[in-house]
MARKOLKOL-433537 format. One line per field, with one value per residue: residue number from 0; residue in three letters; x negated, z, y of N, C-alpha, C in turn. Coordinates in nm, 2 decimals. Layout:
N
drense <- [NUM;...]
numi <- [ALA;...]
n_c1 <- [X;...]
n_c3 <- [Z;...]
n_c2 <- [Y;...]
ca_c1 <- [X;...]
ca_c3 <- [Z;...]
ca_c2 <- [Y;...]
c_c1 <- [X;...]
c_c3 <- [Z;...]
c_c2 <- [Y;...]
//
This chain:
280
drense <- [0;1;2;3;4;5;6;7;8;9;10;11;12;13;14;15;16;17;18;19;20;21;22;23;24;25;26;27;28;29;30;31;32;33;34;35;36;37;38;39;40;41;42;43;44;45;46;47;48;49;50;51;52;53;54;55;56;57;58;59;60;61;62;63;64;65;66;67;68;69;70;71;72;73;74;75;76;77;78;79;80;81;82;83;84;85;86;87;88;89;90;91;92;93;94;95;96;97;98;99;100;101;102;103;104;105;106;107;108;109;110;111;112;113;114;115;116;117;118;119;120;121;122;123;124;125;126;127;128;129;130;131;132;133;134;135;136;137;138;139;140;141;142;143;144;145;146;147;148;149;150;151;152;153;154;155;156;157;158;159;160;161;162;163;164;165;166;167;168;169;170;171;172;173;174;175;176;177;178;179;180;181;182;183;184;185;186;187;188;189;190;191;192;193;194;195;196;197;198;199;200;201;202;203;204;205;206;207;208;209;210;211;212;213;214;215;216;217;218;219;220;221;222;223;224;225;226;227;228;229;230;231;232;233;234;235;236;237;238;239;240;241;242;243;244;245;246;247;248;249;250;251;252;253;254;255;256;257;258;259;260;261;262;263;264;265;266;267;268;269;270;271;272;273;274;275;276;277;278;279]
numi <- [MET;GLU;LEU;PHE;GLN;ASN;ARG;ARG;LEU;VAL;ILE;ALA;THR;MET;HIS;GLU;LYS;GLU;LYS;VAL;ILE;ALA;PRO;ILE;VAL;GLU;ASN;ALA;LEU;ALA;VAL;GLU;CYS;PHE;VAL;PRO;GLU;ASN;PHE;ASN;SER;ASP;GLN;TRP;GLY;THR;PHE;SER;GLY;GLU;ILE;GLU;ARG;ASN;GLU;ASP;VAL;LEU;ASN;THR;LEU;ARG;LYS;LYS;CYS;LEU;LEU;ALA;MET;LYS;GLU;SER;ASN;CYS;ASP;LEU;ALA;ILE;ALA;SER;GLU;GLY;SER;PHE;GLY;ALA;HIS;PRO;THR;ALA;PHE;PHE;ALA;HIS;ALA;ASP;ASP;GLU;VAL;LEU;MET;PHE;MET;ASP;THR;LYS;ASN;ASN;LEU;GLU;ILE;VAL;ALA;ARG;GLU;ILE;THR;THR;GLU;THR;ASN;PHE;ASP;GLY;ASN;TYR;VAL;SER;ASN;GLU;LYS;GLU;LEU;HIS;ALA;PHE;ALA;LEU;LYS;VAL;GLY;PHE;PRO;SER;HIS;GLY;LEU;ILE;LEU;LYS;SER;SER;GLN;GLU;ASN;PHE;LEU;LYS;VAL;GLN;LYS;GLY;ILE;ILE;ASP;GLU;LYS;THR;LEU;VAL;ASP;GLY;PHE;HIS;ALA;ILE;MET;LYS;GLU;TYR;GLY;LYS;ALA;TYR;VAL;GLU;THR;ASP;MET;ARG;ALA;LEU;TYR;ASN;PRO;THR;ARG;LEU;LYS;VAL;ILE;GLU;LYS;VAL;THR;SER;LYS;LEU;MET;GLU;ALA;ILE;GLN;SER;SER;CYS;PRO;GLU;CYS;GLU;THR;PRO;GLY;PHE;THR;VAL;THR;GLU;ALA;ILE;SER;GLY;LEU;PRO;CYS;LEU;TRP;CYS;GLY;GLN;PRO;THR;SER;SER;THR;LEU;SER;ILE;LEU;TYR;ARG;CYS;LYS;LYS;CYS;ASN;PHE;THR;ALA;GLU;LYS;LYS;TYR;PRO;HIS;GLN;LYS;THR;THR;GLU;ASP;PRO;MET;TYR;CYS;ASP;PHE;CYS;ASN;PRO]
n_c1 <- [-11.70;-11.56;-11.35;-11.22;-11.19;-11.04;-10.83;-10.61;-10.73;-10.69;-10.78;-10.79;-10.76;-10.71;-10.88;-11.06;-11.26;-11.28;-11.43;-11.70;-11.67;-11.53;-11.67;-11.88;-11.78;-11.61;-11.78;-11.92;-11.73;-11.57;-11.31;-10.99;-10.98;-10.76;-10.60;-10.37;-10.03;-9.98;-10.08;-10.14;-10.41;-10.45;-10.28;-10.39;-10.57;-10.79;-11.08;-11.11;-10.97;-10.66;-10.52;-10.56;-10.80;-10.72;-10.76;-10.97;-11.27;-11.23;-10.98;-10.82;-10.91;-10.81;-10.57;-10.51;-10.60;-10.40;-10.13;-10.20;-10.20;-9.95;-9.78;-9.86;-9.79;-9.99;-10.28;-10.56;-10.79;-10.99;-11.10;-11.24;-11.42;-11.52;-11.73;-11.90;-12.17;-12.39;-12.69;-12.72;-13.01;-13.18;-13.13;-13.10;-13.03;-12.79;-12.57;-12.43;-12.19;-12.08;-11.82;-11.70;-11.44;-11.34;-11.05;-10.89;-10.60;-10.50;-10.67;-10.73;-10.96;-11.18;-11.42;-11.71;-11.91;-12.17;-12.32;-12.57;-12.67;-12.91;-12.89;-12.70;-12.48;-12.36;-12.21;-12.16;-12.03;-12.01;-11.94;-12.00;-12.03;-12.05;-12.32;-12.41;-12.25;-12.28;-12.53;-12.53;-12.33;-12.55;-12.71;-12.58;-12.53;-12.32;-12.20;-12.13;-12.08;-11.79;-11.62;-11.48;-11.28;-11.16;-11.05;-11.15;-11.36;-11.18;-10.95;-10.67;-10.45;-10.45;-10.61;-10.83;-10.91;-11.11;-11.27;-11.43;-11.55;-11.66;-11.53;-11.30;-11.39;-11.48;-11.29;-11.10;-11.25;-11.26;-11.00;-10.95;-11.11;-10.98;-10.74;-10.79;-11.03;-11.26;-11.46;-11.48;-11.70;-11.71;-11.84;-11.68;-11.59;-11.44;-11.46;-11.41;-11.52;-11.76;-12.05;-12.28;-12.20;-12.08;-12.28;-12.36;-12.12;-12.15;-12.39;-12.33;-12.11;-12.24;-12.38;-12.15;-12.07;-12.27;-12.29;-12.04;-12.07;-12.24;-12.24;-12.14;-12.34;-12.21;-11.90;-11.88;-11.73;-11.71;-11.89;-12.10;-12.29;-12.49;-12.46;-12.59;-12.88;-13.18;-13.39;-13.75;-13.99;-14.35;-14.60;-14.92;-15.13;-15.12;-14.92;-14.68;-14.31;-14.16;-13.90;-13.86;-13.71;-13.71;-13.55;-13.26;-12.91;-12.72;-12.36;-12.07;-11.74;-11.53;-11.57;-11.74;-12.03;-12.36;-12.68;-13.00;-13.26;-13.60;-13.84;-13.73;-13.84;-14.08;-14.28;-14.49;-14.60;-14.58;-14.67;-14.90;-14.81;-14.52;-14.51;-14.39;-14.56;-14.81;-14.81;-14.69]
n_c3 <- [8.73;8.97;9.12;8.95;8.73;8.39;8.42;8.32;8.22;8.23;8.01;8.09;7.86;7.60;7.41;7.25;7.43;7.50;7.30;7.39;7.63;7.69;7.56;7.74;8.00;7.98;7.94;8.17;8.39;8.30;8.20;8.04;7.82;7.76;7.60;7.72;7.55;7.40;7.59;7.78;7.86;7.85;8.01;8.24;8.19;7.93;7.74;7.55;7.68;7.65;7.84;8.18;8.40;8.71;8.92;9.14;9.07;9.13;9.23;9.01;8.86;8.99;8.95;8.69;8.66;8.80;8.67;8.43;8.49;8.60;8.37;8.22;8.35;8.52;8.74;8.73;8.66;8.45;8.47;8.30;8.34;8.23;8.26;8.16;8.16;8.33;8.42;8.74;8.88;8.68;8.57;8.34;8.14;7.95;8.06;8.11;8.31;8.39;8.52;8.64;8.72;8.89;8.95;9.15;9.25;9.38;9.52;9.65;9.62;9.53;9.34;9.23;8.97;8.84;8.63;8.52;8.30;8.05;7.80;7.59;7.36;7.39;7.35;7.26;7.04;6.91;6.57;6.28;6.02;5.73;5.74;5.96;6.09;5.97;6.05;6.34;6.33;6.22;6.43;6.63;6.54;6.36;6.07;6.22;6.48;6.61;6.58;6.70;6.65;6.73;6.82;7.00;7.29;7.50;7.41;7.33;7.21;6.94;6.83;6.68;6.65;6.64;6.39;6.13;5.88;5.61;5.44;5.58;5.81;5.70;5.56;5.79;5.95;5.79;5.78;6.07;6.07;5.91;6.03;6.31;6.30;6.42;6.51;6.71;6.76;6.87;7.05;7.00;7.28;7.32;7.36;7.12;6.90;6.98;6.97;7.09;7.36;7.40;7.42;7.66;7.83;7.77;7.91;8.19;8.25;8.24;8.48;8.66;8.65;8.78;8.99;9.10;9.08;9.29;9.59;9.93;10.20;10.42;10.42;10.13;9.95;9.65;9.52;9.71;9.76;9.73;9.99;10.12;10.11;10.28;10.41;10.46;10.39;10.44;10.42;10.23;10.33;10.58;10.70;10.80;10.80;10.49;10.25;10.06;9.97;10.21;10.28;10.16;10.23;10.24;10.22;10.31;10.17;10.29;10.52;10.66;10.67;10.72;10.55;10.52;10.30;10.28;10.11;9.84;9.60;9.54;9.67;9.95;10.07;10.01;9.75;9.84;9.74;9.77;10.05;10.33;10.52;10.40;10.17;10.19]
n_c2 <- [8.99;8.83;8.93;9.10;8.97;8.87;9.06;9.33;9.64;10.00;10.25;10.61;10.78;11.04;11.11;10.92;10.81;10.55;10.42;10.40;10.36;10.10;9.86;9.83;9.81;9.58;9.37;9.41;9.34;9.15;9.22;9.31;9.58;9.87;10.12;10.39;10.45;10.71;10.91;11.19;11.39;11.65;11.79;11.88;12.06;12.25;12.21;12.41;12.61;12.68;12.57;12.60;12.48;12.37;12.17;12.00;11.79;11.55;11.50;11.55;11.32;11.10;11.16;11.12;10.84;10.71;10.79;10.71;10.42;10.40;10.44;10.22;10.01;9.89;9.79;9.86;10.10;10.34;10.66;10.96;11.25;11.55;11.85;12.18;12.40;12.63;12.47;12.31;12.33;12.39;12.69;12.83;12.67;12.48;12.23;11.91;11.79;11.48;11.28;10.99;10.78;10.47;10.30;10.10;9.98;9.75;9.65;9.83;10.00;10.26;10.39;10.60;10.75;10.97;11.19;11.45;11.62;11.81;11.73;11.82;12.00;12.23;12.55;12.86;13.15;13.49;13.58;13.75;13.70;13.48;13.38;13.38;13.23;13.00;12.96;12.91;12.69;12.48;12.47;12.37;12.12;12.06;11.89;11.66;11.71;11.85;12.17;12.49;12.75;13.08;13.40;13.58;13.48;13.47;13.47;13.28;13.26;13.19;12.91;12.72;12.39;12.12;12.11;11.98;11.99;12.18;12.34;12.38;12.51;12.76;12.86;12.91;13.08;13.32;13.39;13.44;13.65;13.86;13.89;13.95;14.10;14.02;13.73;13.41;13.13;12.81;12.50;12.18;12.01;11.80;11.43;11.30;11.44;11.48;11.35;11.36;11.42;11.15;10.98;11.06;10.99;10.73;10.64;10.71;10.54;10.30;10.32;10.34;10.10;9.95;10.05;9.92;9.67;9.62;9.53;9.53;9.39;9.30;9.27;9.21;9.38;9.57;9.85;9.96;10.20;10.48;10.72;10.96;11.15;11.13;11.39;11.46;11.35;11.28;11.54;11.50;11.61;11.73;11.61;11.68;11.70;11.75;11.89;11.70;11.37;11.14;10.88;10.70;10.67;10.40;10.31;10.16;10.15;10.05;9.91;10.06;9.98;10.05;10.09;10.17;10.28;10.32;10.55;10.59;10.67;10.57;10.64;10.74;10.99;11.34;11.57;11.82;12.10;12.10;12.14;12.34;12.41;12.40;12.51;12.79]
ca_c1 <- [-11.68;-11.43;-11.24;-11.14;-11.20;-10.92;-10.72;-10.62;-10.79;-10.64;-10.88;-10.71;-10.83;-10.68;-11.00;-11.15;-11.38;-11.28;-11.53;-11.80;-11.67;-11.46;-11.74;-11.96;-11.68;-11.55;-11.89;-11.95;-11.62;-11.50;-11.15;-10.94;-10.96;-10.70;-10.57;-10.20;-10.00;-9.91;-10.14;-10.17;-10.49;-10.46;-10.22;-10.50;-10.69;-10.84;-11.24;-11.08;-10.91;-10.54;-10.48;-10.66;-10.83;-10.69;-10.76;-11.12;-11.29;-11.21;-10.82;-10.80;-10.96;-10.72;-10.43;-10.55;-10.58;-10.25;-10.07;-10.22;-10.16;-9.78;-9.74;-9.91;-9.78;-10.14;-10.35;-10.67;-10.79;-11.12;-11.06;-11.35;-11.40;-11.67;-11.77;-11.97;-12.20;-12.53;-12.75;-12.76;-13.14;-13.23;-13.03;-13.11;-13.03;-12.67;-12.58;-12.31;-12.17;-11.97;-11.78;-11.62;-11.37;-11.27;-10.94;-10.79;-10.48;-10.46;-10.78;-10.77;-11.10;-11.22;-11.57;-11.73;-12.03;-12.18;-12.45;-12.60;-12.80;-12.95;-12.87;-12.57;-12.50;-12.26;-12.25;-12.06;-12.12;-11.95;-12.01;-11.94;-12.03;-12.09;-12.45;-12.42;-12.14;-12.36;-12.66;-12.46;-12.33;-12.65;-12.80;-12.51;-12.51;-12.21;-12.03;-12.12;-12.03;-11.69;-11.64;-11.34;-11.26;-11.07;-11.05;-11.23;-11.41;-11.09;-10.79;-10.64;-10.32;-10.48;-10.74;-10.83;-11.02;-11.15;-11.33;-11.56;-11.58;-11.75;-11.43;-11.18;-11.48;-11.53;-11.16;-11.05;-11.35;-11.21;-10.83;-10.93;-11.17;-10.87;-10.64;-10.85;-11.17;-11.37;-11.43;-11.58;-11.71;-11.79;-11.88;-11.58;-11.67;-11.38;-11.55;-11.42;-11.55;-11.90;-12.15;-12.40;-12.14;-12.02;-12.37;-12.37;-12.03;-12.17;-12.47;-12.26;-12.03;-12.31;-12.40;-12.07;-12.07;-12.39;-12.22;-11.93;-12.16;-12.33;-12.16;-12.15;-12.38;-12.12;-11.79;-11.88;-11.67;-11.79;-11.93;-12.19;-12.37;-12.58;-12.40;-12.66;-13.03;-13.25;-13.52;-13.84;-14.13;-14.44;-14.70;-15.04;-15.23;-15.07;-14.84;-14.56;-14.22;-14.09;-13.77;-13.83;-13.63;-13.77;-13.48;-13.14;-12.82;-12.59;-12.24;-11.97;-11.61;-11.42;-11.60;-11.83;-12.17;-12.46;-12.80;-13.12;-13.38;-13.71;-13.93;-13.68;-13.90;-14.17;-14.41;-14.47;-14.62;-14.54;-14.77;-14.87;-14.76;-14.41;-14.51;-14.38;-14.67;-14.93;-14.81;-14.55]
ca_c3 <- [8.90;9.00;9.17;8.86;8.60;8.33;8.45;8.22;8.27;8.16;8.01;8.08;7.77;7.46;7.33;7.22;7.53;7.51;7.21;7.45;7.80;7.69;7.55;7.88;8.12;7.94;7.95;8.31;8.48;8.24;8.19;7.90;7.86;7.66;7.60;7.72;7.43;7.43;7.72;7.79;7.96;7.82;8.08;8.35;8.15;7.81;7.70;7.45;7.74;7.65;7.98;8.28;8.50;8.84;9.02;9.16;8.95;9.21;9.22;8.85;8.80;9.07;8.90;8.57;8.67;8.85;8.57;8.32;8.56;8.62;8.22;8.16;8.44;8.56;8.88;8.75;8.58;8.45;8.41;8.30;8.33;8.20;8.26;8.09;8.21;8.38;8.50;8.88;8.91;8.57;8.56;8.21;8.05;7.99;8.14;8.08;8.40;8.35;8.65;8.60;8.85;8.88;9.05;9.18;9.36;9.43;9.63;9.76;9.58;9.45;9.30;9.13;8.95;8.80;8.56;8.51;8.20;7.97;7.68;7.52;7.24;7.43;7.32;7.19;7.01;6.81;6.45;6.20;5.86;5.67;5.75;6.14;6.13;5.90;6.16;6.46;6.30;6.20;6.53;6.71;6.48;6.27;6.08;6.30;6.59;6.58;6.62;6.77;6.61;6.80;6.77;7.09;7.38;7.61;7.35;7.35;7.16;6.80;6.83;6.57;6.68;6.56;6.27;6.07;5.74;5.59;5.38;5.68;5.89;5.62;5.55;5.89;5.99;5.70;5.83;6.20;6.06;5.84;6.11;6.41;6.27;6.48;6.54;6.80;6.74;6.98;7.03;7.04;7.36;7.35;7.30;6.96;6.85;7.02;6.97;7.22;7.51;7.39;7.47;7.83;7.89;7.77;8.05;8.32;8.25;8.29;8.61;8.73;8.65;8.84;9.17;9.10;9.11;9.40;9.70;10.07;10.27;10.53;10.37;9.98;9.90;9.56;9.54;9.80;9.66;9.80;10.00;10.17;10.09;10.41;10.39;10.57;10.33;10.50;10.35;10.21;10.39;10.73;10.78;10.87;10.71;10.38;10.22;9.99;10.01;10.28;10.28;10.13;10.30;10.16;10.31;10.24;10.18;10.36;10.67;10.69;10.72;10.66;10.54;10.50;10.22;10.29;10.00;9.74;9.48;9.54;9.73;10.11;10.09;9.94;9.73;9.95;9.70;9.81;10.18;10.37;10.57;10.33;10.06;10.24]
ca_c2 <- [8.98;8.75;9.03;9.18;8.89;8.87;9.16;9.44;9.78;10.12;10.38;10.72;10.90;11.03;11.14;10.82;10.79;10.41;10.36;10.37;10.27;9.97;9.75;9.79;9.77;9.43;9.30;9.38;9.30;9.03;9.27;9.38;9.73;9.91;10.29;10.38;10.52;10.89;10.95;11.34;11.41;11.80;11.85;11.90;12.16;12.20;12.27;12.54;12.75;12.72;12.52;12.60;12.36;12.39;12.09;11.99;11.68;11.38;11.48;11.53;11.16;11.05;11.19;11.05;10.70;10.71;10.83;10.59;10.28;10.38;10.43;10.11;9.92;9.82;9.83;9.87;10.21;10.43;10.79;11.05;11.43;11.63;12.02;12.24;12.52;12.65;12.35;12.35;12.37;12.46;12.78;12.87;12.58;12.43;12.12;11.83;11.72;11.38;11.22;10.85;10.72;10.34;10.27;9.93;10.01;9.60;9.61;9.98;10.07;10.41;10.40;10.69;10.76;11.10;11.20;11.59;11.64;11.90;11.69;11.89;12.10;12.31;12.68;12.96;13.30;13.58;13.59;13.83;13.67;13.36;13.35;13.39;13.11;12.89;12.94;12.86;12.55;12.41;12.47;12.26;11.98;12.05;11.87;11.55;11.75;11.97;12.34;12.55;12.88;13.18;13.57;13.59;13.38;13.47;13.47;13.15;13.23;13.11;12.83;12.62;12.30;11.98;12.14;11.89;12.01;12.31;12.44;12.42;12.60;12.88;12.92;12.95;13.18;13.45;13.40;13.50;13.79;13.91;13.89;14.03;14.16;13.96;13.59;13.35;13.02;12.74;12.38;12.13;11.94;11.68;11.34;11.22;11.54;11.54;11.23;11.39;11.38;11.03;10.92;11.07;10.92;10.56;10.64;10.71;10.41;10.17;10.37;10.32;9.93;9.92;10.09;9.84;9.53;9.65;9.47;9.52;9.29;9.27;9.25;9.21;9.47;9.65;10.00;9.99;10.29;10.59;10.84;11.04;11.15;11.21;11.43;11.44;11.30;11.37;11.61;11.41;11.67;11.78;11.51;11.76;11.66;11.83;11.87;11.58;11.26;11.03;10.76;10.71;10.58;10.33;10.30;10.06;10.25;9.95;9.82;10.14;9.92;10.15;10.04;10.29;10.24;10.42;10.59;10.52;10.74;10.51;10.72;10.76;11.12;11.45;11.67;11.96;12.20;12.10;12.15;12.45;12.45;12.40;12.60;12.85]
c_c1 <- [-11.55;-11.31;-11.15;-11.13;-11.06;-10.82;-10.72;-10.65;-10.74;-10.77;-10.81;-10.78;-10.73;-10.78;-11.11;-11.26;-11.37;-11.38;-11.68;-11.79;-11.60;-11.56;-11.82;-11.87;-11.63;-11.67;-11.94;-11.86;-11.54;-11.30;-11.12;-10.89;-10.85;-10.66;-10.42;-10.17;-9.92;-9.95;-10.18;-10.27;-10.50;-10.41;-10.30;-10.59;-10.76;-10.97;-11.20;-10.98;-10.77;-10.46;-10.60;-10.67;-10.82;-10.73;-10.93;-11.13;-11.23;-11.02;-10.76;-10.83;-10.86;-10.59;-10.42;-10.54;-10.44;-10.15;-10.08;-10.17;-9.99;-9.73;-9.75;-9.84;-9.89;-10.19;-10.49;-10.70;-10.94;-11.06;-11.20;-11.30;-11.53;-11.64;-11.89;-12.02;-12.33;-12.54;-12.77;-12.89;-13.20;-13.11;-13.00;-13.07;-12.86;-12.66;-12.42;-12.27;-12.05;-11.94;-11.68;-11.57;-11.32;-11.18;-10.88;-10.71;-10.45;-10.52;-10.80;-10.90;-11.09;-11.36;-11.60;-11.87;-12.05;-12.34;-12.44;-12.70;-12.79;-12.88;-12.71;-12.58;-12.40;-12.29;-12.12;-12.09;-11.99;-12.02;-11.94;-11.96;-12.06;-12.25;-12.50;-12.36;-12.23;-12.50;-12.61;-12.40;-12.43;-12.71;-12.73;-12.47;-12.40;-12.25;-12.04;-12.08;-11.94;-11.70;-11.47;-11.36;-11.14;-11.12;-11.17;-11.25;-11.27;-10.96;-10.77;-10.48;-10.32;-10.61;-10.69;-10.92;-11.02;-11.22;-11.43;-11.60;-11.60;-11.61;-11.32;-11.25;-11.48;-11.38;-11.08;-11.12;-11.29;-11.07;-10.83;-10.99;-11.07;-10.77;-10.68;-10.95;-11.28;-11.36;-11.52;-11.58;-11.78;-11.77;-11.73;-11.64;-11.56;-11.46;-11.56;-11.48;-11.71;-11.97;-12.24;-12.31;-12.10;-12.13;-12.40;-12.27;-12.05;-12.31;-12.40;-12.17;-12.12;-12.37;-12.30;-12.03;-12.16;-12.36;-12.13;-11.97;-12.27;-12.25;-12.22;-12.22;-12.30;-11.99;-11.75;-11.78;-11.75;-11.81;-11.99;-12.28;-12.42;-12.50;-12.45;-12.81;-13.09;-13.38;-13.65;-13.96;-14.23;-14.55;-14.82;-15.12;-15.22;-15.00;-14.69;-14.43;-14.16;-13.96;-13.74;-13.76;-13.74;-13.72;-13.35;-13.06;-12.72;-12.48;-12.11;-11.83;-11.52;-11.44;-11.70;-11.98;-12.26;-12.61;-12.90;-13.22;-13.46;-13.78;-13.86;-13.73;-14.02;-14.32;-14.37;-14.54;-14.57;-14.66;-14.76;-14.82;-14.61;-14.39;-14.49;-14.49;-14.80;-14.93;-14.66;-14.51]
c_c3 <- [8.88;9.06;9.05;8.72;8.55;8.35;8.36;8.31;8.16;8.14;7.99;8.00;7.66;7.37;7.27;7.31;7.53;7.41;7.28;7.59;7.78;7.65;7.69;7.96;8.09;7.95;8.07;8.40;8.40;8.24;8.05;7.89;7.72;7.70;7.62;7.60;7.47;7.55;7.70;7.88;7.96;7.93;8.21;8.32;8.00;7.80;7.64;7.53;7.75;7.79;8.06;8.35;8.64;8.97;9.05;9.07;9.02;9.20;9.07;8.81;8.88;8.98;8.75;8.56;8.72;8.75;8.47;8.37;8.56;8.48;8.18;8.24;8.48;8.68;8.88;8.63;8.58;8.41;8.41;8.30;8.30;8.23;8.21;8.15;8.23;8.45;8.68;8.95;8.81;8.51;8.42;8.11;8.07;8.00;8.11;8.21;8.40;8.47;8.60;8.71;8.82;9.00;9.04;9.30;9.43;9.54;9.69;9.73;9.49;9.44;9.18;9.09;8.84;8.74;8.50;8.41;8.11;7.84;7.61;7.43;7.28;7.41;7.26;7.13;6.90;6.67;6.36;6.05;5.85;5.74;5.90;6.15;6.09;6.00;6.28;6.45;6.28;6.34;6.66;6.67;6.41;6.14;6.18;6.44;6.57;6.64;6.65;6.71;6.67;6.77;6.88;7.21;7.47;7.54;7.32;7.26;7.01;6.81;6.75;6.60;6.60;6.41;6.27;5.94;5.70;5.52;5.47;5.77;5.82;5.63;5.70;5.98;5.91;5.75;5.95;6.17;6.00;5.94;6.25;6.39;6.35;6.50;6.64;6.76;6.83;6.95;7.06;7.14;7.39;7.26;7.19;6.87;6.86;7.03;7.09;7.35;7.51;7.47;7.61;7.89;7.87;7.90;8.15;8.35;8.29;8.43;8.71;8.73;8.74;9.00;9.17;9.14;9.22;9.53;9.82;10.12;10.35;10.47;10.21;9.91;9.78;9.62;9.67;9.76;9.79;9.82;10.07;10.15;10.21;10.37;10.48;10.51;10.37;10.39;10.35;10.32;10.52;10.79;10.82;10.75;10.60;10.34;10.11;10.03;10.10;10.26;10.21;10.19;10.23;10.26;10.24;10.28;10.27;10.49;10.72;10.74;10.65;10.64;10.49;10.40;10.21;10.14;9.86;9.61;9.48;9.58;9.87;10.13;10.00;9.89;9.81;9.88;9.72;9.96;10.23;10.48;10.50;10.21;10.10;10.14]
c_c2 <- [8.90;8.83;9.08;9.07;8.87;8.94;9.26;9.58;9.88;10.22;10.52;10.81;10.92;11.10;11.03;10.78;10.64;10.35;10.32;10.29;10.14;9.86;9.72;9.75;9.62;9.33;9.27;9.31;9.20;9.07;9.27;9.51;9.77;10.09;10.29;10.48;10.66;10.96;11.12;11.40;11.56;11.86;11.92;11.98;12.11;12.30;12.42;12.66;12.76;12.68;12.53;12.50;12.39;12.31;12.04;11.85;11.57;11.40;11.46;11.37;11.09;11.03;11.12;10.89;10.66;10.70;10.73;10.44;10.29;10.40;10.32;10.00;9.82;9.88;9.84;9.99;10.27;10.54;10.88;11.18;11.48;11.80;12.04;12.36;12.55;12.52;12.38;12.39;12.44;12.55;12.83;12.81;12.51;12.30;12.06;11.78;11.61;11.30;11.10;10.82;10.59;10.33;10.14;9.95;9.86;9.59;9.74;10.03;10.18;10.42;10.50;10.70;10.91;11.11;11.34;11.56;11.75;11.86;11.70;12.00;12.21;12.44;12.74;13.08;13.37;13.58;13.67;13.82;13.53;13.31;13.30;13.25;13.00;12.86;12.89;12.72;12.46;12.37;12.37;12.14;11.96;11.97;11.72;11.59;11.86;12.10;12.38;12.70;12.97;13.31;13.58;13.49;13.36;13.48;13.33;13.13;13.16;13.06;12.74;12.51;12.19;11.99;12.05;11.91;12.15;12.40;12.48;12.54;12.74;12.94;12.98;13.06;13.33;13.47;13.45;13.65;13.88;13.96;13.99;14.11;14.10;13.81;13.51;13.19;12.93;12.57;12.31;12.04;11.83;11.54;11.28;11.31;11.57;11.40;11.25;11.35;11.22;10.95;10.95;11.00;10.78;10.56;10.61;10.60;10.30;10.23;10.33;10.14;9.91;9.94;9.98;9.69;9.53;9.63;9.49;9.40;9.23;9.19;9.22;9.29;9.55;9.78;10.02;10.09;10.38;10.68;10.94;11.02;11.21;11.28;11.43;11.36;11.34;11.43;11.52;11.49;11.70;11.68;11.57;11.72;11.76;11.80;11.78;11.46;11.16;10.89;10.80;10.61;10.53;10.29;10.25;10.15;10.18;9.94;9.96;10.08;9.99;10.06;10.17;10.21;10.33;10.44;10.53;10.58;10.65;10.55;10.74;10.89;11.21;11.53;11.79;12.07;12.22;12.13;12.31;12.51;12.48;12.49;12.70;12.99]
//
């Protein structure tokens, strides 16, 4: 896009996310991506627990972007933030929730994209012997995916991170067992040690580029994206409104122009099994 063409864009990361973000962004926006030197994103929290995450996702992303721009004398940035836990609807499945923010202080733009997926190896368990250790490592994709060792899930005083080889894993396990009598092993969710997570970041980066390239029909500001889903899709049998999506609402962040798109899922009625009247 001409608005961003030939400008420098800083990727606010210290965990090599630029490997998947930069090629997509440079191709879509014709910018020059780079990573700031000695950038410390761990100050806003670590997956391994030594530093607690106190800010909400959007504030964290803003702070990452603004600091990276300040340190790099740049007015264009992208930051990423991921969280792991139970899926919001598939409660018994682990989920990766990735959010990316694009910030352009020159044009006062802030555009966000999100991807929630069960495609993650996120896990952790107590292990008491090498057999259990190796079984866990095999399940989560070691050694292509890194591991973390500590004495317990909530003990962050002694944490060994970024384990990607057998000897380091076994030696670290025995050292913790000797000192504490128990060991906890978990997946290292930092992007440079987790190819599965990198794929999700790659996917949400593409979604972010689509959002940026969607311009407002009125003022042509980038980021004309969905801001609301409106329920009420009628039941096939009785015609009563259901809780399923009838339409989606697009809104411009600059001029507030709105546009409604009906039947976004390409169906004009809902299956009666989802109707509160036909299937109470």
